[in-house]
N, C-alpha and C positions, 0 to 999 in steps of 0.2 A: 469423458465425463461432462456432462452439460446439464446446467442449471439454469432456472427460469426465474427464481427467487433467491434472496440472501437474507438470512436472519440478521446481519448488522451491514450497514457499509460505513467505514470509516473516512472521512475525506482529509487527506493531508497525510502524507508519510515520512514526517519530521520526526523529530525525537519521540514525543508524546504520543502522535498517531500511530507510531509504529509499536510502542509499548500496548497501549489499548488494543490495537488489531492482535499483538500477541496473546494478551492476556484473555481476549473474547474466541481466540481461535483454540483455546485449551479445551474448550467443550465439543467433543468428537459428533456431537448430534448437530451442531450448529453450523452455519457457514459464513464467513467474513469477506466480504470485498473490500480491499484497500484502495483508494483511487487518490494518485497524485499528477500533479500537473507541473513538471519540471519545464526549464528552459531549454529550447533547441538551439544545441550548438552547432550543429551540421551534420550532415550523414555520416553515422559511424564514430561519432566522436563525443566526448564528454569532457565538461567542465572541471578542471583540477585547480583546488585553491592553491595560491602559492604559500609557502612556509614562513 
């Protein structure tokens, strides 16, 4: 599947951005792109918050 356009672009995949993207994606006729720029912690790794 390939798209040249998006109906909505949500910048930021935090709590609010994820909710907004989920709500917008409820329309099967629309397209949503969620853009997130997280920190790079190294190849194949991710940061885990301490308890």
